VMD Tcl script that draws the C-alpha trace (Angstrom):
set ca {
  {92.75 88.73 136.68}
  {93.14 85.83 134.31}
  {93.10 86.71 130.60}
  {89.83 85.91 128.90}
  {88.85 85.53 125.27}
  {86.28 88.28 124.99}
  {84.80 86.51 121.97}
  {83.69 83.67 124.25}
  {81.39 86.00 126.19}
  {77.76 86.53 125.29}
  {76.85 89.66 123.35}
  {75.49 91.16 126.57}
  {78.64 90.21 128.48}
  {80.88 91.86 125.90}
  {78.77 95.02 125.98}
  {78.94 95.20 129.77}
  {82.70 94.68 129.76}
  {83.24 97.40 127.15}
  {81.10 99.86 129.09}
  {82.90 99.04 132.34}
  {86.32 99.62 130.75}
  {85.31 102.95 129.19}
  {83.75 104.20 132.42}
  {86.77 103.17 134.47}
  {89.01 105.07 132.06}
  {86.84 108.20 132.30}
  {86.37 108.09 136.06}
  {89.78 106.96 137.25}
  {92.11 107.64 134.33}
  {93.52 104.11 134.57}
  {96.13 103.16 131.99}
  {95.44 100.62 129.26}
  {97.69 98.16 131.07}
  {95.73 98.58 134.32}
  {92.40 98.27 132.50}
  {93.60 95.08 130.84}
  {94.65 93.65 134.17}
  {91.31 94.49 135.81}
  {89.11 93.35 132.92}
  {91.08 90.35 131.73}
  {90.92 91.58 128.12}
  {94.02 92.07 125.98}
  {95.51 95.59 125.94}
  {95.07 95.80 122.16}
  {91.36 95.07 122.61}
  {91.13 97.76 125.28}
  {92.82 100.29 122.97}
  {90.30 99.50 120.24}
  {87.35 99.97 122.59}
  {88.69 103.28 123.86}
  {89.35 104.54 120.32}
  {85.84 103.60 119.22}
  {84.34 105.23 122.32}
  {86.24 108.44 121.48}
  {85.04 108.56 117.89}
  {81.52 107.13 118.19}
  {80.70 107.61 121.85}
  {79.69 104.85 124.26}
  {76.73 103.93 122.07}
  {79.20 102.95 119.35}
  {80.47 100.14 121.49}
}
mol new
graphics top color blue
foreach p $ca { graphics top sphere $p radius 0.5 }
foreach p [lrange $ca 0 end-1] q [lrange $ca 1 end] { graphics top cylinder $p $q radius 0.2 }
display resetview
């Protein structure tokens, strides 16, 4: 998938993307690199989302 600037998405779009990434990680155990490829977000962004989900739960996203 082509890289996207997550900041250009609507608030709702960003929320949906974050939730999708976290659920994919939980359900399939995909690596950060794979999640970045599927979502189009940068791996550093993915790492931040996953860290926040670990500490605050999905509602923290």
